[in-house]
MARMI-614750 format. One record per residue (C-alpha): residue number from 1; chain; x, y, z. Coordinates in Angstrom, 3 decimals. Layout:
<r NUM, "A", <X, Y, Z>>
...
END
This chain:
<r 1, "A", <0.151, 0.073, -0.085>>
<r 2, "A", <1.550, 3.392, -0.632>>
<r 3, "A", <2.132, 5.358, 2.538>>
<r 4, "A", <1.352, 8.718, 0.335>>
<r 5, "A", <-1.311, 10.874, 2.563>>
<r 6, "A", <-4.832, 11.542, 0.870>>
<r 7, "A", <-4.415, 15.167, 0.922>>
<r 8, "A", <-1.045, 14.813, -0.919>>
<r 9, "A", <-2.744, 13.026, -3.791>>
<r 10, "A", <-5.016, 15.267, -4.478>>
<r 11, "A", <-2.879, 17.977, -4.158>>
<r 12, "A", <-0.220, 16.658, -6.911>>
<r 13, "A", <-3.037, 15.715, -9.086>>
<r 14, "A", <-4.191, 19.133, -9.065>>
<r 15, "A", <-0.165, 20.135, -9.521>>
<r 16, "A", <-0.410, 18.110, -12.528>>
<r 17, "A", <-3.452, 19.497, -14.107>>
<r 18, "A", <-1.998, 23.236, -13.109>>
<r 19, "A", <1.185, 22.382, -14.828>>
<r 20, "A", <-1.496, 21.681, -18.087>>
<r 21, "A", <-3.064, 24.855, -18.021>>
<r 22, "A", <0.513, 26.704, -17.735>>
<r 23, "A", <1.368, 24.429, -20.897>>
<r 24, "A", <-1.631, 25.470, -22.526>>
<r 25, "A", <-0.774, 29.245, -22.011>>
<r 26, "A", <2.992, 28.472, -23.003>>
<r 27, "A", <1.939, 26.846, -26.520>>
<r 28, "A", <-0.469, 29.355, -27.834>>
<r 29, "A", <0.676, 29.183, -31.343>>
<r 30, "A", <-0.025, 24.844, -30.804>>
<r 31, "A", <-3.157, 25.441, -30.017>>
<r 32, "A", <-3.916, 28.261, -32.913>>
<r 33, "A", <-2.213, 26.049, -35.342>>
<r 34, "A", <-4.590, 23.414, -34.436>>
<r 35, "A", <-7.279, 25.455, -34.707>>
<r 36, "A", <-6.560, 26.338, -38.086>>
<r 37, "A", <-6.146, 22.636, -38.881>>
<r 38, "A", <-9.453, 22.052, -37.342>>
<r 39, "A", <-10.553, 24.961, -39.436>>
<r 40, "A", <-9.492, 23.178, -43.369>>
<r 41, "A", <-11.278, 20.421, -41.846>>
<r 42, "A", <-14.488, 22.340, -41.280>>
<r 43, "A", <-14.184, 23.976, -45.186>>
<r 44, "A", <-13.607, 20.800, -46.779>>
<r 45, "A", <-15.995, 19.402, -45.084>>
<r 46, "A", <-19.049, 22.093, -45.461>>
<r 47, "A", <-18.204, 22.856, -48.904>>
<r 48, "A", <-17.197, 19.800, -51.189>>
<r 49, "A", <-20.225, 17.969, -50.650>>
<r 50, "A", <-22.371, 20.582, -51.348>>
<r 51, "A", <-20.703, 20.582, -54.486>>
<r 52, "A", <-21.060, 17.350, -55.772>>
<r 53, "A", <-23.691, 14.725, -56.526>>
<r 54, "A", <-26.490, 13.156, -53.929>>
<r 55, "A", <-25.478, 9.620, -53.183>>
<r 56, "A", <-27.325, 7.411, -54.990>>
<r 57, "A", <-28.568, 3.943, -53.637>>
<r 58, "A", <-25.268, 1.737, -54.159>>
<r 59, "A", <-23.023, 4.601, -51.819>>
<r 60, "A", <-21.457, 3.681, -48.663>>
<r 61, "A", <-19.946, 5.390, -45.443>>
<r 62, "A", <-16.439, 4.321, -46.791>>
<r 63, "A", <-16.692, 5.410, -50.498>>
<r 64, "A", <-18.897, 8.417, -50.721>>
<r 65, "A", <-18.046, 11.468, -49.557>>
<r 66, "A", <-21.266, 12.975, -48.815>>
<r 67, "A", <-21.862, 10.152, -46.737>>
<r 68, "A", <-18.925, 10.366, -44.875>>
<r 69, "A", <-18.753, 14.016, -44.212>>
<r 70, "A", <-22.808, 13.449, -43.204>>
<r 71, "A", <-21.190, 11.015, -40.636>>
<r 72, "A", <-18.954, 13.118, -39.425>>
<r 73, "A", <-20.937, 15.781, -38.788>>
<r 74, "A", <-23.977, 14.247, -37.490>>
<r 75, "A", <-22.834, 11.140, -36.312>>
<r 76, "A", <-19.802, 11.996, -34.458>>
<r 77, "A", <-18.623, 15.410, -34.219>>
<r 78, "A", <-21.680, 17.062, -33.136>>
<r 79, "A", <-22.447, 14.305, -30.385>>
<r 80, "A", <-19.444, 13.923, -28.610>>
<r 81, "A", <-18.776, 17.926, -28.980>>
<r 82, "A", <-21.895, 17.925, -26.597>>
<r 83, "A", <-20.810, 14.960, -24.960>>
<r 84, "A", <-17.224, 16.949, -24.437>>
<r 85, "A", <-19.130, 20.281, -22.629>>
<r 86, "A", <-19.488, 18.185, -19.511>>
<r 87, "A", <-16.398, 16.357, -19.549>>
<r 88, "A", <-14.110, 18.693, -20.004>>
<r 89, "A", <-15.526, 22.017, -19.992>>
<r 90, "A", <-15.697, 24.344, -22.823>>
<r 91, "A", <-12.250, 23.295, -24.307>>
<r 92, "A", <-14.275, 22.871, -28.116>>
<r 93, "A", <-14.888, 26.226, -28.087>>
<r 94, "A", <-11.223, 28.147, -26.836>>
<r 95, "A", <-8.650, 25.021, -28.604>>
<r 96, "A", <-10.714, 23.503, -31.264>>
<r 97, "A", <-13.774, 25.498, -32.691>>
<r 98, "A", <-13.260, 26.790, -36.571>>
<r 99, "A", <-16.269, 29.484, -36.121>>
<r 100, "A", <-14.916, 31.091, -32.909>>
<r 101, "A", <-11.213, 31.049, -34.402>>
<r 102, "A", <-12.800, 32.281, -37.558>>
<r 103, "A", <-14.161, 35.076, -35.855>>
<r 104, "A", <-11.368, 36.504, -33.520>>
<r 105, "A", <-8.927, 36.188, -36.435>>
<r 106, "A", <-11.367, 38.277, -38.270>>
<r 107, "A", <-11.650, 40.912, -35.494>>
<r 108, "A", <-7.766, 41.441, -35.294>>
<r 109, "A", <-7.920, 43.218, -38.223>>
<r 110, "A", <-11.422, 44.756, -38.257>>
<r 111, "A", <-13.344, 47.983, -36.952>>
<r 112, "A", <-13.071, 47.508, -33.462>>
<r 113, "A", <-16.587, 48.626, -32.568>>
<r 114, "A", <-18.139, 48.883, -29.308>>
<r 115, "A", <-20.382, 46.246, -28.830>>
<r 116, "A", <-24.090, 47.691, -29.512>>
<r 117, "A", <-26.702, 47.569, -26.301>>
<r 118, "A", <-29.166, 45.325, -28.849>>
<r 119, "A", <-26.319, 42.650, -29.076>>
<r 120, "A", <-26.093, 42.224, -25.356>>
<r 121, "A", <-29.950, 41.149, -25.306>>
<r 122, "A", <-29.757, 38.351, -22.907>>
<r 123, "A", <-32.526, 36.138, -24.671>>
<r 124, "A", <-30.431, 35.585, -27.674>>
<r 125, "A", <-28.797, 32.003, -26.465>>
<r 126, "A", <-32.536, 30.657, -26.713>>
<r 127, "A", <-33.513, 32.220, -29.247>>
<r 128, "A", <-30.623, 31.756, -31.824>>
<r 129, "A", <-30.583, 27.712, -30.393>>
<r 130, "A", <-34.714, 27.814, -31.274>>
<r 131, "A", <-34.548, 29.180, -34.708>>
<r 132, "A", <-31.695, 27.443, -35.791>>
<r 133, "A", <-33.040, 23.998, -34.773>>
<r 134, "A", <-36.336, 24.569, -36.213>>
<r 135, "A", <-34.534, 25.790, -39.498>>
<r 136, "A", <-32.124, 23.249, -39.395>>
<r 137, "A", <-35.690, 20.789, -39.917>>
<r 138, "A", <-37.071, 22.504, -42.302>>
<r 139, "A", <-34.147, 22.262, -45.002>>
<r 140, "A", <-33.031, 18.473, -43.672>>
<r 141, "A", <-29.992, 19.626, -42.419>>
<r 142, "A", <-28.824, 16.182, -41.404>>
<r 143, "A", <-29.376, 14.519, -44.671>>
<r 144, "A", <-28.370, 17.580, -47.756>>
<r 145, "A", <-25.047, 18.723, -47.605>>
<r 146, "A", <-26.657, 22.019, -49.353>>
<r 147, "A", <-28.443, 22.147, -46.177>>
<r 148, "A", <-25.365, 22.028, -44.341>>
<r 149, "A", <-23.508, 24.683, -45.961>>
<r 150, "A", <-26.400, 27.020, -45.617>>
<r 151, "A", <-26.699, 27.146, -42.009>>
<r 152, "A", <-23.227, 25.952, -40.483>>
<r 153, "A", <-21.664, 27.612, -43.441>>
<r 154, "A", <-24.184, 30.841, -42.916>>
<r 155, "A", <-23.168, 30.966, -39.103>>
<r 156, "A", <-19.815, 30.984, -39.949>>
<r 157, "A", <-19.966, 33.653, -42.046>>
<r 158, "A", <-21.706, 35.424, -39.474>>
<r 159, "A", <-19.275, 34.785, -37.003>>
<r 160, "A", <-17.090, 36.319, -39.298>>
<r 161, "A", <-19.300, 39.409, -40.413>>
<r 162, "A", <-19.330, 40.091, -35.957>>
<r 163, "A", <-15.702, 39.873, -35.792>>
<r 164, "A", <-15.135, 42.096, -38.870>>
<r 165, "A", <-17.505, 45.165, -36.939>>
<r 166, "A", <-17.086, 44.005, -33.427>>
<r 167, "A", <-14.365, 44.167, -30.415>>
<r 168, "A", <-10.237, 43.970, -31.322>>
<r 169, "A", <-9.584, 40.370, -30.931>>
<r 170, "A", <-11.797, 39.367, -29.571>>
<r 171, "A", <-15.035, 36.452, -29.922>>
<r 172, "A", <-18.591, 38.792, -29.563>>
<r 173, "A", <-20.206, 36.268, -31.584>>
<r 174, "A", <-19.645, 33.647, -29.028>>
<r 175, "A", <-20.063, 35.610, -26.650>>
<r 176, "A", <-23.435, 36.570, -27.281>>
<r 177, "A", <-24.912, 35.077, -30.496>>
<r 178, "A", <-23.425, 31.585, -31.217>>
<r 179, "A", <-26.687, 29.724, -31.679>>
<r 180, "A", <-24.966, 27.089, -29.001>>
<r 181, "A", <-23.353, 28.941, -26.458>>
<r 182, "A", <-26.174, 28.236, -24.278>>
<r 183, "A", <-26.414, 25.159, -24.402>>
<r 184, "A", <-22.231, 24.807, -24.201>>
<r 185, "A", <-22.627, 26.899, -20.991>>
<r 186, "A", <-25.295, 24.946, -19.375>>
<r 187, "A", <-23.119, 21.775, -19.727>>
<r 188, "A", <-19.747, 23.201, -19.214>>
<r 189, "A", <-21.598, 23.983, -15.340>>
<r 190, "A", <-20.961, 19.743, -14.952>>
<r 191, "A", <-17.459, 19.676, -16.033>>
<r 192, "A", <-14.886, 18.118, -13.329>>
<r 193, "A", <-12.570, 21.064, -13.913>>
<r 194, "A", <-11.975, 24.808, -14.198>>
<r 195, "A", <-9.845, 27.539, -14.071>>
<r 196, "A", <-9.773, 28.887, -10.424>>
<r 197, "A", <-9.431, 32.720, -8.881>>
<r 198, "A", <-7.687, 33.391, -6.114>>
<r 199, "A", <-8.971, 36.708, -5.172>>
<r 200, "A", <-6.437, 37.003, -2.676>>
<r 201, "A", <-3.477, 36.448, -4.793>>
<r 202, "A", <-5.383, 38.800, -7.455>>
<r 203, "A", <-4.938, 41.402, -4.539>>
<r 204, "A", <-1.871, 40.816, -3.602>>
<r 205, "A", <-0.332, 40.813, -7.015>>
<r 206, "A", <-1.309, 44.949, -7.458>>
<r 207, "A", <1.526, 45.344, -4.655>>
<r 208, "A", <4.051, 42.482, -5.836>>
<r 209, "A", <2.851, 42.208, -9.267>>
<r 210, "A", <3.653, 38.717, -10.701>>
<r 211, "A", <6.567, 36.122, -10.087>>
<r 212, "A", <8.204, 39.767, -8.485>>
<r 213, "A", <7.521, 41.642, -12.138>>
<r 214, "A", <5.319, 43.631, -13.637>>
<r 215, "A", <1.418, 41.829, -14.586>>
<r 216, "A", <1.427, 41.140, -18.390>>
<r 217, "A", <-2.220, 42.332, -19.195>>
<r 218, "A", <-4.725, 38.609, -20.930>>
<r 219, "A", <-6.370, 39.372, -24.063>>
<r 220, "A", <-9.507, 36.743, -22.832>>
<r 221, "A", <-10.983, 36.408, -26.229>>
<r 222, "A", <-14.525, 35.317, -24.915>>
<r 223, "A", <-14.518, 38.414, -22.601>>
<r 224, "A", <-14.763, 36.594, -19.456>>
<r 225, "A", <-14.098, 39.235, -16.750>>
<r 226, "A", <-11.214, 36.988, -15.123>>
<r 227, "A", <-11.061, 38.168, -11.473>>
<r 228, "A", <-14.806, 38.066, -10.995>>
<r 229, "A", <-15.057, 34.474, -13.064>>
<r 230, "A", <-16.383, 31.883, -11.235>>
<r 231, "A", <-17.147, 28.502, -12.927>>
<r 232, "A", <-16.869, 27.325, -16.493>>
<r 233, "A", <-19.988, 28.266, -18.052>>
<r 234, "A", <-18.499, 31.358, -19.679>>
<r 235, "A", <-14.782, 30.565, -19.867>>
<r 236, "A", <-13.612, 28.585, -23.305>>
<r 237, "A", <-10.635, 26.959, -21.649>>
<r 238, "A", <-7.809, 28.346, -24.139>>
<r 239, "A", <-5.356, 28.496, -21.328>>
<r 240, "A", <-4.304, 32.288, -22.111>>
<r 241, "A", <-5.213, 33.261, -18.598>>
<r 242, "A", <-3.367, 30.509, -16.955>>
<r 243, "A", <-0.895, 31.639, -14.319>>
<r 244, "A", <-1.897, 35.258, -14.387>>
<r 245, "A", <-1.313, 37.473, -11.700>>
<r 246, "A", <-0.333, 34.119, -9.976>>
<r 247, "A", <-4.023, 33.515, -9.689>>
<r 248, "A", <-5.381, 31.460, -12.372>>
<r 249, "A", <-5.057, 27.963, -12.531>>
<r 250, "A", <-6.701, 24.669, -13.806>>
<r 251, "A", <-7.942, 22.555, -11.001>>
<r 252, "A", <-10.398, 19.446, -10.424>>
<r 253, "A", <-13.768, 20.596, -8.514>>
<r 254, "A", <-16.837, 18.675, -8.101>>
<r 255, "A", <-19.042, 18.202, -10.681>>
<r 256, "A", <-21.971, 19.064, -8.987>>
<r 257, "A", <-19.998, 22.555, -7.788>>
<r 258, "A", <-20.671, 24.754, -9.750>>
<r 259, "A", <-25.334, 24.615, -10.415>>
<r 260, "A", <-25.484, 23.902, -6.372>>
<r 261, "A", <-23.352, 26.370, -5.363>>
<r 262, "A", <-23.141, 28.738, -7.823>>
<r 263, "A", <-26.553, 28.039, -9.520>>
<r 264, "A", <-28.372, 31.049, -7.276>>
<r 265, "A", <-26.483, 33.168, -8.771>>
<r 266, "A", <-25.922, 32.411, -12.377>>
<r 267, "A", <-29.311, 30.813, -13.134>>
<r 268, "A", <-31.878, 33.254, -15.210>>
<r 269, "A", <-34.890, 33.177, -16.459>>
<r 270, "A", <-33.339, 33.178, -20.039>>
<r 271, "A", <-31.237, 30.127, -18.576>>
<r 272, "A", <-34.728, 28.580, -17.753>>
<r 273, "A", <-36.262, 28.841, -20.798>>
<r 274, "A", <-33.177, 27.570, -22.782>>
<r 275, "A", <-33.421, 24.316, -20.609>>
<r 276, "A", <-37.697, 23.522, -20.102>>
<r 277, "A", <-38.548, 25.197, -23.861>>
<r 278, "A", <-35.233, 24.901, -26.101>>
<r 279, "A", <-33.428, 21.534, -24.473>>
<r 280, "A", <-36.516, 19.970, -23.280>>
<r 281, "A", <-38.835, 21.287, -25.417>>
<r 282, "A", <-37.987, 22.333, -29.138>>
<r 283, "A", <-34.876, 19.988, -29.435>>
<r 284, "A", <-37.176, 17.264, -28.364>>
<r 285, "A", <-39.769, 18.120, -31.237>>
<r 286, "A", <-37.046, 18.279, -33.625>>
<r 287, "A", <-36.301, 14.604, -32.793>>
<r 288, "A", <-39.874, 13.773, -32.636>>
<r 289, "A", <-41.505, 14.581, -35.580>>
<r 290, "A", <-39.508, 12.014, -38.288>>
<r 291, "A", <-40.675, 9.236, -36.261>>
<r 292, "A", <-44.026, 10.450, -34.644>>
<r 293, "A", <-46.915, 8.452, -35.163>>
<r 294, "A", <-49.181, 11.227, -34.330>>
<r 295, "A", <-47.502, 13.465, -36.974>>
<r 296, "A", <-48.249, 11.035, -39.928>>
<r 297, "A", <-51.951, 11.155, -38.555>>
<r 298, "A", <-52.471, 14.465, -38.048>>
<r 299, "A", <-51.182, 15.712, -41.295>>
<r 300, "A", <-53.225, 13.198, -43.195>>
<r 301, "A", <-56.312, 14.319, -41.569>>
<r 302, "A", <-55.395, 17.848, -42.722>>
<r 303, "A", <-54.572, 16.382, -45.878>>
<r 304, "A", <-58.055, 15.206, -46.378>>
<r 305, "A", <-59.916, 18.152, -45.261>>
<r 306, "A", <-58.055, 19.977, -47.421>>
<r 307, "A", <-58.779, 18.378, -50.679>>
<r 308, "A", <-62.320, 17.534, -49.721>>
<r 309, "A", <-62.515, 21.262, -49.754>>
<r 310, "A", <-60.908, 22.167, -52.612>>
<r 311, "A", <-57.910, 23.760, -50.920>>
<r 312, "A", <-54.651, 22.437, -52.625>>
<r 313, "A", <-52.297, 24.901, -52.761>>
<r 314, "A", <-50.963, 23.589, -49.424>>
<r 315, "A", <-50.387, 20.435, -50.781>>
<r 316, "A", <-48.468, 21.901, -53.924>>
<r 317, "A", <-44.167, 21.469, -53.761>>
<r 318, "A", <-42.957, 24.554, -54.850>>
<r 319, "A", <-41.040, 25.814, -52.309>>
<r 320, "A", <-37.468, 26.426, -52.511>>
<r 321, "A", <-34.769, 23.985, -50.922>>
<r 322, "A", <-33.458, 26.949, -48.762>>
<r 323, "A", <-37.161, 27.355, -47.301>>
<r 324, "A", <-38.127, 23.627, -47.172>>
<r 325, "A", <-36.458, 20.540, -48.207>>
<r 326, "A", <-37.015, 20.022, -52.286>>
<r 327, "A", <-34.740, 17.106, -53.764>>
<r 328, "A", <-37.116, 15.793, -56.357>>
<r 329, "A", <-34.526, 13.449, -57.138>>
<r 330, "A", <-34.615, 11.793, -53.728>>
<r 331, "A", <-38.059, 11.332, -53.817>>
<r 332, "A", <-37.444, 14.489, -50.621>>
<r 333, "A", <-39.908, 17.079, -51.436>>
<r 334, "A", <-41.671, 18.996, -48.691>>
<r 335, "A", <-44.986, 20.487, -49.441>>
<r 336, "A", <-46.572, 23.805, -47.951>>
<r 337, "A", <-48.565, 21.341, -45.995>>
<r 338, "A", <-45.579, 19.013, -44.826>>
<r 339, "A", <-43.369, 22.258, -43.758>>
<r 340, "A", <-45.757, 24.532, -41.472>>
<r 341, "A", <-46.699, 21.056, -39.991>>
<r 342, "A", <-42.827, 20.192, -38.974>>
<r 343, "A", <-42.888, 23.941, -37.314>>
<r 344, "A", <-46.064, 23.433, -35.936>>
<r 345, "A", <-45.417, 20.002, -34.407>>
<r 346, "A", <-41.918, 21.602, -32.920>>
<r 347, "A", <-43.551, 24.479, -31.862>>
<r 348, "A", <-46.082, 22.944, -30.268>>
<r 349, "A", <-44.276, 19.620, -29.071>>
<r 350, "A", <-41.864, 22.544, -27.147>>
<r 351, "A", <-44.779, 24.807, -25.654>>
<r 352, "A", <-46.221, 20.929, -23.892>>
<r 353, "A", <-43.311, 19.822, -22.441>>
<r 354, "A", <-41.544, 23.085, -21.478>>
<r 355, "A", <-44.896, 24.389, -19.892>>
<r 356, "A", <-45.936, 20.979, -18.080>>
<r 357, "A", <-41.683, 21.026, -16.225>>
<r 358, "A", <-43.043, 24.583, -15.649>>
<r 359, "A", <-45.410, 23.880, -13.562>>
<r 360, "A", <-44.180, 21.136, -12.165>>
<r 361, "A", <-40.683, 22.868, -10.847>>
<r 362, "A", <-42.360, 25.639, -9.605>>
<r 363, "A", <-44.697, 23.192, -7.474>>
<r 364, "A", <-41.177, 22.009, -6.501>>
<r 365, "A", <-40.066, 25.328, -5.713>>
<r 366, "A", <-43.022, 25.959, -3.257>>
<r 367, "A", <-42.677, 23.096, -1.846>>
<r 368, "A", <-39.444, 25.016, -0.163>>
<r 369, "A", <-40.993, 27.802, 0.807>>
<r 370, "A", <-42.425, 30.940, -0.260>>
<r 371, "A", <-42.237, 30.986, -3.545>>
<r 372, "A", <-39.352, 32.646, -5.654>>
<r 373, "A", <-38.030, 32.874, -8.640>>
<r 374, "A", <-34.565, 32.973, -8.166>>
<r 375, "A", <-35.391, 29.502, -6.613>>
<r 376, "A", <-37.311, 28.516, -9.233>>
<r 377, "A", <-34.557, 29.182, -11.752>>
<r 378, "A", <-31.794, 27.352, -9.824>>
<r 379, "A", <-34.356, 24.531, -9.418>>
<r 380, "A", <-34.430, 23.697, -13.203>>
<r 381, "A", <-30.718, 23.511, -13.890>>
<r 382, "A", <-30.661, 20.271, -11.328>>
<r 383, "A", <-32.381, 19.586, -15.120>>
<r 384, "A", <-29.191, 19.795, -17.047>>
<r 385, "A", <-27.915, 16.501, -16.974>>
<r 386, "A", <-31.288, 14.835, -18.550>>
<r 387, "A", <-31.549, 18.195, -20.774>>
<r 388, "A", <-27.912, 17.061, -22.434>>
<r 389, "A", <-28.223, 13.157, -22.295>>
<r 390, "A", <-31.938, 13.889, -24.791>>
<r 391, "A", <-29.718, 15.757, -27.179>>
<r 392, "A", <-27.059, 13.619, -26.858>>
<r 393, "A", <-29.324, 10.683, -27.579>>
<r 394, "A", <-31.158, 12.488, -30.417>>
<r 395, "A", <-28.298, 13.368, -32.695>>
<r 396, "A", <-26.781, 10.008, -32.163>>
<r 397, "A", <-30.513, 8.540, -33.140>>
<r 398, "A", <-28.475, 10.087, -36.917>>
<r 399, "A", <-25.377, 7.764, -35.987>>
<r 400, "A", <-27.323, 4.765, -35.663>>
<r 401, "A", <-29.580, 5.369, -38.667>>
<r 402, "A", <-26.309, 5.448, -40.885>>
<r 403, "A", <-24.765, 2.420, -38.982>>
<r 404, "A", <-27.829, 0.694, -39.547>>
<r 405, "A", <-28.036, 1.530, -42.807>>
<r 406, "A", <-24.583, 0.303, -43.330>>
<r 407, "A", <-25.817, -3.032, -42.192>>
<r 408, "A", <-23.618, -2.854, -38.857>>
<r 409, "A", <-25.462, -4.663, -35.369>>
<r 410, "A", <-27.060, -2.480, -33.129>>
<r 411, "A", <-28.020, -4.767, -30.630>>
<r 412, "A", <-26.692, -3.168, -27.963>>
<r 413, "A", <-28.565, 0.133, -29.101>>
<r 414, "A", <-31.451, 0.149, -26.724>>
<r 415, "A", <-29.348, -1.199, -23.714>>
<r 416, "A", <-27.210, 2.114, -23.892>>
<r 417, "A", <-29.766, 4.399, -24.532>>
<r 418, "A", <-31.532, 2.908, -21.281>>
<r 419, "A", <-28.170, 3.401, -19.624>>
<r 420, "A", <-27.377, 6.579, -20.376>>
<r 421, "A", <-31.218, 7.632, -18.916>>
<r 422, "A", <-30.534, 5.981, -16.047>>
<r 423, "A", <-27.348, 7.520, -15.553>>
<r 424, "A", <-28.703, 11.735, -16.269>>
<r 425, "A", <-31.875, 10.738, -14.464>>
<r 426, "A", <-29.876, 9.697, -11.082>>
<r 427, "A", <-27.271, 12.587, -11.808>>
<r 428, "A", <-30.394, 15.226, -12.228>>
<r 429, "A", <-32.016, 13.593, -9.145>>
<r 430, "A", <-29.162, 14.379, -7.556>>
<r 431, "A", <-28.413, 17.782, -7.915>>
<r 432, "A", <-32.161, 18.367, -7.484>>
<r 433, "A", <-31.680, 16.599, -3.981>>
<r 434, "A", <-28.227, 19.307, -3.211>>
<r 435, "A", <-30.170, 22.532, -4.574>>
<r 436, "A", <-33.101, 21.749, -2.233>>
<r 437, "A", <-30.470, 21.408, 1.178>>
<r 438, "A", <-29.698, 25.264, -0.151>>
<r 439, "A", <-33.161, 26.518, 0.382>>
<r 440, "A", <-34.587, 24.052, 3.346>>
<r 441, "A", <-33.074, 22.496, 6.247>>
<r 442, "A", <-36.728, 20.206, 6.621>>
<r 443, "A", <-36.624, 16.483, 5.037>>
<r 444, "A", <-40.505, 16.548, 4.935>>
<r 445, "A", <-40.042, 19.963, 2.885>>
<r 446, "A", <-37.174, 18.495, 0.831>>
<r 447, "A", <-38.630, 15.944, -0.115>>
<r 448, "A", <-41.999, 16.981, -1.112>>
<r 449, "A", <-40.113, 19.316, -3.542>>
<r 450, "A", <-38.306, 16.185, -4.535>>
<r 451, "A", <-41.770, 14.087, -5.729>>
<r 452, "A", <-42.458, 17.654, -7.748>>
<r 453, "A", <-39.126, 17.096, -9.387>>
<r 454, "A", <-39.390, 13.787, -9.866>>
<r 455, "A", <-42.616, 13.676, -11.744>>
<r 456, "A", <-40.664, 16.386, -14.092>>
<r 457, "A", <-38.055, 13.610, -14.518>>
<r 458, "A", <-41.014, 11.445, -15.998>>
<r 459, "A", <-42.673, 13.822, -18.494>>
<r 460, "A", <-38.795, 14.038, -20.270>>
<r 461, "A", <-38.390, 9.992, -20.259>>
<r 462, "A", <-41.991, 9.837, -21.380>>
<r 463, "A", <-40.606, 11.621, -24.959>>
<r 464, "A", <-37.824, 9.222, -25.370>>
<r 465, "A", <-39.981, 6.455, -24.737>>
<r 466, "A", <-42.273, 7.576, -27.554>>
<r 467, "A", <-39.359, 8.133, -29.675>>
<r 468, "A", <-37.238, 5.001, -29.204>>
<r 469, "A", <-39.637, 2.348, -28.095>>
<r 470, "A", <-43.460, 3.381, -28.563>>
<r 471, "A", <-43.547, 4.149, -31.774>>
<r 472, "A", <-41.243, 2.396, -32.801>>
<r 473, "A", <-43.012, -1.112, -32.236>>
END
């Protein structure tokens, strides 16, 4: 057995982790080189397939670039970017993201204007996520490379334009307008480590300097106020500030600490909207409609009603591909009714699930004492593990469909989905239990609040049961 005290072992691990952060700070040029490699791969994958013929029935992942790019983007890239937020924090944003790198690069040579007031509105993460998700379904972004170029390429162009106009060597787009910034911010709160600021050391640096020398300013591209940085929600984990003022270092933490300890200060109404009506509402609707028998039955009912009344224009298929899916050669064309139904189904699903969850969590909050909006927003954050797992499962459905087309055995998929849901449910329930401790010491109050929270978990689980098992029968 080792005779090293446990506390020493923990300090050693923390020291090695801090050294990783310091290495990143010293080797910024290597990180920027990695970013440009990712930019090149990203550009290749969204540009080249968009100008090549669509795959026919004989195409496979290993011999068709379009299918390969589809698998890389939606089968591997995005699901595991989400997973990386939980495991590593926003390392993707600071080290790998092509949009962030291009926006910062453009900002270096841009006009450097002040960030306008309208851009600082707190609702952009929710609105941008919702609009991008719905529009992606309208044009079938998971299936067609032209749609990928339009949605992802359009977002990248937007990032560069914002970089040219605002800030100087900053990532203004990433902080305010990126469609997934809010989602990444939520998931990164679960990461097991972060860059921690020692406020006492920071104050000492005003007199003692940094290593006894003058303090060299740090360019924090995502505009995080370093001295007051708490948690990992906004930090891009790029390492530039590691060692700054001898006060910042990469360190371990409990995965529950940010939500439980900082959730009452960090949480906002827009975070609540993004969790309940975004990740657990609109996103579920976007994944649901392709599998939903209710969607098919409702569409057939409305189509019959229209035909019986000689109203045929909604059944026409003359919408352009950049508005609704239009690929006749693939026998995949949306009528005006199809496109409208997709939008309506996603919005209705978002409203039903979001409102049901809001009502249940409001009831749970009331069990903890006098109702307070701040307490509700804090309680909602306990759903983040299940919300993130749901988006991962939804995206991975594309992964499995592509593998199924290649006749890859998928006997394990159902068990894996159940395991992911079980773990994320347990994690969310544990977070909720810890949050209730912040507001009441009475076990009966906390237990009553948890009954409401468990009901909310069941509502979310019902969505995935329908998609993966209920409608599949």
